[in-house]
C-alpha positions in Angstrom: 13.7 40.2 -15.7 15.2 37.7 -18.2 13.9 37.7 -21.5 11.9 34.2 -20.5 9.9 36.5 -17.9 9.7 39.3 -20.0 7.7 36.6 -22.2 6.3 35.5 -20.1 4.3 38.5 -18.7 3.5 40.3 -22.0 2.0 36.4 -22.6 -0.2 36.2 -19.8 -1.1 39.9 -20.2 -2.5 39.8 -24.0 -4.7 36.5 -22.6 -5.6 38.8 -19.9 -6.6 40.8 -22.6 -8.5 37.9 -24.8 -5.9 36.5 -26.7 -5.9 32.8 -27.5 -3.1 32.5 -29.1 -1.0 34.0 -26.4 -2.6 32.1 -24.0 -1.8 28.9 -25.8 1.7 29.7 -26.7 1.8 30.6 -22.5 0.9 27.3 -21.3 3.1 25.4 -23.7 5.9 27.4 -22.7 4.6 27.3 -19.0 5.0 23.2 -19.5 8.1 22.1 -19.6 9.1 25.1 -17.1 6.5 23.1 -14.8 7.6 19.4 -15.5 11.4 19.8 -14.5 10.4 22.4 -11.2 8.0 19.5 -10.5 10.1 16.4 -11.3 12.8 18.4 -9.2 10.9 18.3 -5.9 9.0 14.8 -7.2 12.1 12.6 -6.9 12.5 13.6 -3.5 9.4 11.7 -2.2 9.3 8.9 -4.6 6.5 10.3 -6.9 7.4 9.0 -10.1 6.8 10.2 -14.4 3.2 9.8 -13.7 2.8 11.1 -10.8 4.7 14.1 -12.0 2.5 14.4 -15.2 -0.6 14.5 -12.6 0.8 17.6 -10.6 1.8 19.5 -13.8 -1.9 19.4 -15.5 -3.2 20.6 -12.2 -0.9 23.4 -12.0 -2.2 23.9 -15.6 -5.7 23.9 -14.9 -5.0 26.4 -11.6 -3.2 28.6 -13.7 -6.7 28.1 -15.9 -8.8 28.8 -13.0 -6.7 31.5 -11.1 -5.2 33.8 -13.8 -7.0 36.6 -12.7 -5.4 36.5 -9.3 -1.9 37.5 -11.0 -0.6 41.0 -9.9 1.6 42.3 -13.7 3.7 44.1 -11.3 5.2 40.3 -10.1 7.2 38.3 -12.2 4.6 34.6 -13.7 7.5 32.3 -12.6 7.6 32.6 -9.3 3.4 32.8 -9.2 4.0 29.5 -11.0 5.8 27.6 -9.4 4.2 28.7 -5.7 0.8 27.2 -7.4 3.3 23.9 -8.4 4.4 23.7 -5.0 1.3 23.7 -3.9 -0.2 21.1 -6.3 2.7 19.0 -5.6 1.8 19.3 -1.5 -2.2 18.1 -2.5 -1.0 14.9 -4.2 1.5 14.1 -1.6 -1.1 14.4 1.0 -3.8 12.8 -1.6 -1.0 9.3 -1.0 -0.4 9.7 1.9 3.0 7.7 3.2 2.3 4.9 0.5 5.2 4.5 -1.4 5.3 1.8 -4.0 8.5 0.0 -5.4 8.5 -2.2 -8.3 9.1 -5.8 -6.9 11.9 -6.5 -8.9 13.7 -3.6 -7.9 13.8 -5.9 -4.6 14.1 -9.0 -6.0 17.7 -9.4 -5.2 17.8 -8.2 -1.5 14.3 -9.9 -0.1 15.3 -13.1 1.5 13.7 -16.1 -0.1 10.9 -17.6 0.9 11.3 -20.1 4.1 9.4 -23.3 2.9 6.6 -24.6 5.0 7.3 -27.7 7.5 5.7 -30.1 6.1 3.1 -31.6 8.0 3.1 -35.2 9.9 2.6 -38.3 8.1 0.1 -40.9 9.2 2.1 -42.5 10.8 3.9 -39.8 13.2 0.3 -38.6 13.8 -1.3 -42.0 14.8 2.6 -42.2 17.1 1.9 -38.9 18.5 -1.9 -39.7 19.2 -0.6 -42.7 21.1 0.3 -40.5 24.3 -2.7 -39.6 24.6 -5.6 -42.2 26.8 -8.8 -42.4 27.0 -11.4 -39.5 26.4 -9.2 -37.4 25.3 -8.0 -39.5 22.6 -11.1 -40.6 21.2 -11.9 -36.7 21.4 -9.1 -35.0 19.5 -9.2 -37.8 17.5 -13.3 -37.2 16.4 -12.7 -33.3 15.9 -9.3 -33.3 14.8 -8.6 -36.3 12.4 -12.5 -37.0 11.9 -13.5 -33.2 11.8 -16.3 -33.8 14.2 -18.7 -31.1 15.7 -18.2 -30.5 19.3 -22.0 -31.3 19.5 -21.7 -34.0 17.7 -18.8 -35.8 19.6 -20.0 -35.3 23.3 -23.0 -37.3 21.7 -21.3 -39.9 20.2 -18.5 -40.2 23.7 -21.6 -39.6 25.8 -19.7 -36.0 27.3 -21.2 -32.7 27.8 -20.1 -30.4 25.4 -18.4 -28.8 27.8 -16.4 -31.5 28.7 -15.5 -32.1 24.9 -13.9 -29.0 25.1 -12.3 -29.2 28.3 -11.0 -33.2 27.0 -10.1 -31.3 23.5 -7.8 -28.5 24.8 -5.7 -30.7 27.2 -5.1 -33.3 24.9 -4.2 -30.4 22.1 -1.5 -29.2 25.1 -0.4 -32.3 26.0 0.0 -33.3 22.0 1.9 -29.9 21.5 4.4 -31.2 24.4 5.0 -34.1 22.6 5.3 -32.9 19.1 8.1 -30.6 20.6 9.8 -33.4 22.5 9.1 -35.5 18.9 10.7 -32.9 16.7 13.8 -32.2 19.1 
Protein backbone atom coordinates (compact mmCIF):
# COMPACT_ATOMS: atom_id res chain seq x y z
CA UNK A 1 0.00 0.00 0.00
CA UNK A 2 1.47 3.38 -1.03
CA UNK A 3 1.39 6.62 0.95
CA UNK A 4 -1.64 7.96 -0.91
CA UNK A 5 -3.64 4.82 -0.15
CA UNK A 6 -2.58 4.94 3.50
CA UNK A 7 -3.69 8.58 3.76
CA UNK A 8 -7.01 7.87 2.05
CA UNK A 9 -7.65 4.87 4.30
CA UNK A 10 -6.80 6.91 7.41
CA UNK A 11 -9.10 9.78 6.37
CA UNK A 12 -11.91 7.38 5.43
CA UNK A 13 -11.69 5.56 8.78
CA UNK A 14 -11.61 8.90 10.59
CA UNK A 15 -14.58 10.16 8.55
CA UNK A 16 -16.56 7.03 9.35
CA UNK A 17 -15.78 7.67 13.03
CA UNK A 18 -17.28 11.18 12.69
CA UNK A 19 -14.27 13.41 11.88
CA UNK A 20 -15.72 16.03 9.47
CA UNK A 21 -12.28 17.56 8.82
CA UNK A 22 -10.86 14.20 7.72
CA UNK A 23 -13.88 13.69 5.48
CA UNK A 24 -13.41 17.09 3.80
CA UNK A 25 -9.73 16.32 3.30
CA UNK A 26 -10.53 12.89 1.81
CA UNK A 27 -13.03 14.31 -0.68
CA UNK A 28 -10.72 17.18 -1.67
CA UNK A 29 -7.89 14.67 -2.29
CA UNK A 30 -10.13 12.25 -4.18
CA UNK A 31 -11.54 14.88 -6.58
CA UNK A 32 -8.34 15.32 -8.71
CA UNK A 33 -7.85 11.53 -8.78
CA UNK A 34 -11.44 11.07 -9.97
CA UNK A 35 -11.10 13.76 -12.62
CA UNK A 36 -8.04 12.01 -14.03
CA UNK A 37 -9.70 8.58 -13.99
CA UNK A 38 -12.94 9.80 -15.55
CA UNK A 39 -11.24 12.09 -18.09
CA UNK A 40 -9.06 9.22 -19.32
CA UNK A 41 -12.00 6.92 -19.87
CA UNK A 42 -14.44 9.58 -21.08
CA UNK A 43 -12.20 10.81 -23.90
CA UNK A 44 -12.70 7.52 -25.73
CA UNK A 45 -16.46 8.15 -25.78
CA UNK A 46 -16.40 11.79 -26.83
CA UNK A 47 -17.45 13.22 -23.48
CA UNK A 48 -16.46 16.82 -22.86
CA UNK A 49 -15.15 18.56 -19.77
CA UNK A 50 -18.66 19.37 -18.49
CA UNK A 51 -19.66 15.71 -18.75
CA UNK A 52 -16.49 14.67 -16.94
CA UNK A 53 -17.23 17.11 -14.12
CA UNK A 54 -20.80 15.81 -13.88
CA UNK A 55 -19.51 12.24 -13.51
CA UNK A 56 -16.98 13.34 -10.89
CA UNK A 57 -19.70 15.09 -8.87
CA UNK A 58 -22.01 12.08 -9.13
CA UNK A 59 -19.13 9.85 -8.00
CA UNK A 60 -18.40 12.05 -4.99
CA UNK A 61 -22.08 11.96 -4.08
CA UNK A 62 -22.13 8.16 -4.41
CA UNK A 63 -19.02 7.91 -2.22
CA UNK A 64 -20.81 10.00 0.39
CA UNK A 65 -23.94 7.86 0.24
CA UNK A 66 -22.11 4.51 0.12
CA UNK A 67 -19.12 5.24 2.36
CA UNK A 68 -20.40 2.72 4.89
CA UNK A 69 -19.93 -0.08 2.35
CA UNK A 70 -16.17 0.41 2.09
CA UNK A 71 -14.23 -2.55 3.49
CA UNK A 72 -11.43 -1.09 5.63
CA UNK A 73 -9.25 -4.13 4.86
CA UNK A 74 -9.21 -3.04 1.19
CA UNK A 75 -7.58 0.02 -0.41
CA UNK A 76 -9.78 3.06 -1.06
CA UNK A 77 -8.51 3.76 -4.61
CA UNK A 78 -9.95 0.68 -6.37
CA UNK A 79 -13.25 1.10 -4.50
CA UNK A 80 -13.48 4.73 -5.63
CA UNK A 81 -12.40 3.86 -9.19
CA UNK A 82 -15.15 1.21 -9.41
CA UNK A 83 -17.76 3.75 -8.33
CA UNK A 84 -16.41 6.23 -10.91
CA UNK A 85 -16.53 3.56 -13.62
CA UNK A 86 -20.15 2.77 -12.79
CA UNK A 87 -21.11 6.45 -12.79
CA UNK A 88 -19.41 6.91 -16.16
CA UNK A 89 -21.37 3.97 -17.55
CA UNK A 90 -24.58 5.52 -16.18
CA UNK A 91 -23.73 8.81 -17.90
CA UNK A 92 -23.02 7.07 -21.20
CA UNK A 93 -26.32 5.21 -21.00
CA UNK A 94 -28.21 8.43 -20.33
CA UNK A 95 -26.49 10.09 -23.24
CA UNK A 96 -27.17 7.18 -25.58
CA UNK A 97 -25.35 7.26 -28.87
CA UNK A 98 -25.73 11.01 -29.31
CA UNK A 99 -22.44 12.71 -29.94
CA UNK A 100 -22.29 16.45 -30.30
CA UNK A 101 -19.58 18.02 -32.39
CA UNK A 102 -19.32 21.77 -32.90
CA UNK A 103 -20.18 22.65 -36.49
CA UNK A 104 -17.04 24.79 -36.74
CA UNK A 105 -14.98 21.61 -36.37
CA UNK A 106 -16.65 20.15 -39.45
CA UNK A 107 -17.11 23.22 -41.64
CA UNK A 108 -13.92 22.53 -43.59
CA UNK A 109 -14.95 19.01 -44.59
CA UNK A 110 -18.69 19.45 -45.10
CA UNK A 111 -19.75 20.00 -48.70
CA UNK A 112 -21.02 23.46 -49.52
CA UNK A 113 -24.76 23.86 -49.65
CA UNK A 114 -26.08 23.11 -53.08
CA UNK A 115 -27.79 26.00 -54.74
CA UNK A 116 -31.42 25.27 -55.33
CA UNK A 117 -32.47 25.25 -58.92
CA UNK A 118 -34.35 28.37 -59.86
CA UNK A 119 -38.06 28.01 -60.47
CA UNK A 120 -39.68 28.56 -63.81
CA UNK A 121 -39.93 32.03 -65.18
CA UNK A 122 -43.47 33.08 -66.14
CA UNK A 123 -42.86 32.69 -69.87
CA UNK A 124 -41.37 29.21 -69.29
CA UNK A 125 -44.44 28.18 -67.27
CA UNK A 126 -46.74 29.39 -70.05
CA UNK A 127 -44.65 27.50 -72.61
CA UNK A 128 -44.86 24.32 -70.55
CA UNK A 129 -48.60 24.73 -69.97
CA UNK A 130 -49.08 25.03 -73.73
CA UNK A 131 -48.35 21.29 -74.02
CA UNK A 132 -51.59 20.64 -72.13
CA UNK A 133 -54.84 20.68 -74.03
CA UNK A 134 -58.44 21.24 -73.04
CA UNK A 135 -59.57 20.37 -69.54
CA UNK A 136 -56.08 19.30 -68.36
CA UNK A 137 -54.79 22.79 -69.15
CA UNK A 138 -57.74 24.48 -67.43
CA UNK A 139 -57.58 22.25 -64.33
CA UNK A 140 -53.79 22.52 -63.85
CA UNK A 141 -53.88 26.30 -64.31
CA UNK A 142 -56.81 26.68 -61.89
CA UNK A 143 -55.38 24.51 -59.11
CA UNK A 144 -51.62 24.90 -59.50
CA UNK A 145 -51.31 28.52 -60.60
CA UNK A 146 -54.47 30.17 -59.30
CA UNK A 147 -54.61 28.15 -56.06
CA UNK A 148 -58.22 27.01 -56.42
CA UNK A 149 -59.53 23.98 -54.52
CA UNK A 150 -60.63 20.74 -56.21
CA UNK A 151 -64.33 21.39 -55.45
CA UNK A 152 -64.12 24.97 -56.64
CA UNK A 153 -62.46 23.89 -59.89
CA UNK A 154 -65.07 21.16 -60.42
CA UNK A 155 -67.91 23.69 -60.14
CA UNK A 156 -66.08 26.19 -62.36
CA UNK A 157 -65.69 23.70 -65.21
CA UNK A 158 -68.84 21.62 -64.63
CA UNK A 159 -66.87 18.47 -63.76
CA UNK A 160 -67.04 15.98 -60.91
CA UNK A 161 -64.33 16.22 -58.25
CA UNK A 162 -63.04 12.79 -59.31
CA UNK A 163 -62.73 13.95 -62.92
CA UNK A 164 -60.84 17.05 -61.74
CA UNK A 165 -58.40 14.86 -59.77
CA UNK A 166 -57.83 12.60 -62.78
CA UNK A 167 -57.31 15.58 -65.11
CA UNK A 168 -54.91 17.18 -62.61
CA UNK A 169 -52.93 13.96 -62.18
CA UNK A 170 -52.64 13.31 -65.90
CA UNK A 171 -51.83 16.95 -66.60
CA UNK A 172 -49.05 16.99 -64.00
CA UNK A 173 -47.60 13.79 -65.44
CA UNK A 174 -47.56 15.34 -68.90
CA UNK A 175 -45.95 18.51 -67.51
CA UNK A 176 -43.32 16.44 -65.72
CA UNK A 177 -42.29 14.72 -68.95
CA UNK A 178 -42.31 18.03 -70.81
CA UNK A 179 -40.24 19.71 -68.10
CA UNK A 180 -37.55 17.00 -68.23
CA UNK A 181 -37.21 17.35 -71.99
CA UNK A 182 -37.34 21.17 -71.66
CA UNK A 183 -34.35 21.11 -69.23
CA UNK A 184 -32.30 18.66 -71.32
